[in-house]
Backbone as CSV, one residue per row, in Angstrom:
resi,resn,N_x,N_y,N_z,CA_x,CA_y,CA_z,C_x,C_y,C_z
1,MET,29.834,-17.207,-64.797,28.883,-16.104,-64.864,27.783,-16.285,-63.868
2,LYS,27.271,-17.550,-63.753,26.173,-17.800,-62.815,26.595,-17.562,-61.427
3,LYS,27.884,-17.915,-61.070,28.395,-17.723,-59.759,28.499,-16.235,-59.401
4,ALA,28.971,-15.447,-60.396,29.072,-13.995,-60.171,27.700,-13.375,-59.992
5,THR,26.704,-13.791,-60.719,25.339,-13.293,-60.594,24.751,-13.668,-59.203
6,LEU,24.958,-14.910,-58.861,24.493,-15.386,-57.547,25.161,-14.600,-56.392
7,LEU,26.488,-14.338,-56.558,27.202,-13.597,-55.563,26.655,-12.164,-55.451
8,ALA,26.414,-11.516,-56.597,25.898,-10.179,-56.598,24.534,-10.091,-55.993
9,ILE,23.655,-11.048,-56.293,22.311,-11.088,-55.716,22.407,-11.297,-54.202
10,SER,23.265,-12.208,-53.781,23.466,-12.475,-52.347,23.902,-11.261,-51.590
11,CYS,24.886,-10.561,-52.165,25.403,-9.326,-51.511,24.362,-8.245,-51.453
12,ALA,23.582,-8.115,-52.523,22.504,-7.145,-52.539,21.432,-7.436,-51.505
13,THR,21.137,-8.731,-51.363,20.093,-9.139,-50.410,20.601,-8.863,-48.974
14,LEU,21.832,-9.177,-48.719,22.361,-8.929,-47.410,22.382,-7.403,-47.085
15,ALA,22.748,-6.614,-48.085,22.818,-5.174,-47.889,21.402,-4.629,-47.583
16,ILE,20.423,-5.102,-48.311,19.048,-4.630,-48.060,18.555,-5.057,-46.709
17,ALA,18.876,-6.304,-46.337,18.489,-6.792,-45.009,19.108,-5.968,-43.916
18,ALA,20.395,-5.627,-44.088,21.097,-4.826,-43.100,20.464,-3.441,-43.026
19,CYS,20.116,-2.835,-44.088,19.479,-1.513,-44.097,18.167,-1.573,-43.352
20,ASN,17.408,-2.605,-43.589,16.101,-2.700,-42.916,16.252,-2.836,-41.439
21,ARG,17.257,-3.579,-41.041,17.503,-3.775,-39.599,17.918,-2.495,-38.964
22,ASN,18.776,-1.706,-39.682,19.184,-0.363,-39.130,18.011,0.523,-39.041
23,GLN,17.124,0.474,-40.033,15.909,1.317,-40.042,15.050,0.944,-38.852
24,ASP,14.889,-0.317,-38.533,14.126,-0.737,-37.412,14.714,-0.182,-36.110
25,GLN,16.038,-0.242,-36.018,16.714,0.308,-34.832,16.478,1.794,-34.729
26,LEU,16.545,2.507,-35.846,16.314,3.919,-35.836,14.896,4.250,-35.382
27,ASN,13.951,3.448,-35.934,12.521,3.707,-35.561,12.333,3.456,-34.066
28,GLU,12.974,2.390,-33.571,12.877,2.136,-32.097,13.488,3.247,-31.285
29,ASN,14.615,3.739,-31.756,15.267,4.863,-31.034,14.387,6.103,-31.076
30,ASP,13.730,6.384,-32.185,12.788,7.504,-32.269,11.671,7.327,-31.272
31,ILE,11.108,6.122,-31.193,10.010,5.901,-30.262,10.494,6.101,-28.807
32,ASN,11.688,5.594,-28.510,12.230,5.733,-27.146,12.480,7.181,-26.886
33,ALA,12.978,7.939,-27.838,13.241,9.345,-27.617,11.906,10.119,-27.355
34,ALA,10.928,9.751,-28.109,9.601,10.452,-27.950,9.047,10.128,-26.579
35,GLN,9.155,8.879,-26.104,8.696,8.529,-24.782,9.493,9.257,-23.708
36,SER,10.773,9.367,-23.907,11.642,10.133,-22.980,11.162,11.590,-22.901
37,LEU,10.888,12.142,-24.062,10.432,13.556,-24.073,9.087,13.714,-23.350
38,ASP,8.218,12.732,-23.559,6.919,12.791,-22.897,7.130,12.671,-21.348
39,ASP,7.999,11.774,-20.925,8.295,11.617,-19.546,8.857,12.939,-18.938
40,LEU,9.789,13.551,-19.672,10.390,14.793,-19.222,9.350,15.918,-19.139
41,SER,8.466,15.946,-20.092,7.391,16.936,-20.100,6.478,16.749,-18.923
42,ASN,6.092,15.491,-18.621,5.262,15.233,-17.465,5.953,15.583,-16.158
43,ASP,7.248,15.328,-16.089,8.052,15.713,-14.896,8.043,17.217,-14.719
44,ALA,8.255,17.936,-15.832,8.317,19.357,-15.761,6.967,19.908,-15.313
45,ALA,5.907,19.323,-15.779,4.546,19.830,-15.355,4.319,19.531,-13.880
46,ASN,4.804,18.393,-13.354,4.654,18.073,-11.950,5.511,19.043,-11.117
47,VAL,6.700,19.336,-11.537,7.543,20.261,-10.797,6.919,21.673,-10.736
48,ALA,6.379,22.061,-11.863,5.762,23.362,-11.929,4.491,23.436,-10.978
49,SER,3.776,22.342,-10.952,2.615,22.273,-10.036,3.045,22.292,-8.552
50,GLU,4.100,21.563,-8.246,4.645,21.592,-6.890,5.153,22.964,-6.512
51,ALA,5.812,23.621,-7.438,6.372,24.986,-7.189,5.178,25.963,-6.939
52,GLN,4.128,25.834,-7.670,2.968,26.701,-7.426,2.382,26.457,-6.085
53,ALA,2.270,25.194,-5.676,1.713,24.836,-4.392,2.596,25.422,-3.268
54,LEU,3.891,25.260,-3.443,4.864,25.804,-2.419,4.784,27.307,-2.345
55,GLU,4.641,27.968,-3.519,4.517,29.435,-3.506,3.240,29.868,-2.765
56,ASN,2.113,29.159,-3.008,0.895,29.449,-2.311,1.034,29.253,-0.812
57,GLN,1.732,28.147,-0.414,1.935,27.850,0.998,2.793,28.986,1.618
58,ALA,3.867,29.417,0.928,4.724,30.462,1.457,3.942,31.744,1.633
59,ALA,3.072,32.098,0.706,2.271,33.325,0.814,1.330,33.200,2.018
60,GLN,0.712,32.038,2.235,-0.140,31.858,3.327,0.585,31.966,4.664
61,LEU,1.801,31.358,4.738,2.593,31.480,5.965,3.028,32.883,6.211
62,ASN,3.369,33.656,5.140,3.752,35.063,5.328,2.552,35.853,5.825
63,GLN,1.367,35.571,5.346,0.183,36.301,5.798,-0.074,35.959,7.251
64,GLU,0.087,34.685,7.668,-0.133,34.290,9.027,0.877,35.027,9.963
65,ALA,2.153,35.100,9.476,3.174,35.759,10.250,2.882,37.273,10.406
66,THR,2.402,37.868,9.362,2.012,39.285,9.412,0.827,39.491,10.367
67,ASP,-0.125,38.580,10.312,-1.237,38.692,11.254,-0.792,38.571,12.655
68,LEU,0.144,37.620,12.921,0.651,37.446,14.287,1.484,38.688,14.793
69,ASP,2.224,39.288,13.857,2.973,40.468,14.177,2.068,41.637,14.577
70,ASN,0.927,41.691,13.930,-0.012,42.817,14.111,-1.054,42.471,15.170
71,ALA,-1.002,41.294,15.737,-1.996,40.861,16.711,-1.884,41.642,18.020
72,THR,-3.060,41.917,18.590,-3.059,42.533,19.926,-4.015,41.652,20.758
73,GLY,-3.695,41.557,21.999,-4.509,40.739,22.841,-4.576,41.403,24.223
74,ALA,-5.173,40.685,25.114,-5.321,41.211,26.475,-3.944,41.329,27.117
75,GLN,-3.778,42.361,27.880,-2.545,42.551,28.606,-2.493,41.609,29.802
76,THR,-1.350,41.036,30.028,-1.100,40.149,31.162,-0.035,40.777,32.040
77,PRO,0.122,40.386,33.253,1.186,40.948,34.117,2.557,40.728,33.485
78,ALA,2.738,39.624,32.762,4.001,39.369,32.117,4.282,40.398,31.023
79,ASP,3.195,40.840,30.343,3.413,41.835,29.309,3.817,43.168,29.905
80,GLU,3.284,43.481,31.070,3.667,44.743,31.763,5.117,44.693,32.147
81,ASN,5.551,43.536,32.619,6.943,43.365,32.985,7.892,43.579,31.829
82,ILE,7.449,43.056,30.685,8.310,43.163,29.461,8.362,44.615,29.035
83,GLN,7.230,45.266,29.086,7.214,46.712,28.624,7.992,47.588,29.556
84,GLY,8.034,47.226,30.810,8.789,48.049,31.750,10.293,47.878,31.645
85,MET,10.784,46.942,30.951,12.205,46.717,30.830,12.842,47.714,29.980
């Protein structure tokens, strides 16, 4: 009877220890997942910031191109030759 009780207690102790170890692994996985989500969120914010900067740069370049298309300057002999063609 004592051996059976000792065996039951040993099995229960091992089962509880195994459950706690699994819980620790789950907690560590939760922490890693949260850190991964934070990293992805930061990456997304950086990409959005870069996209906004590129959009602003494209708008500025378009404006400069429009200004150049509408620019007028002094006539040169070369310009007269081009217009005569």
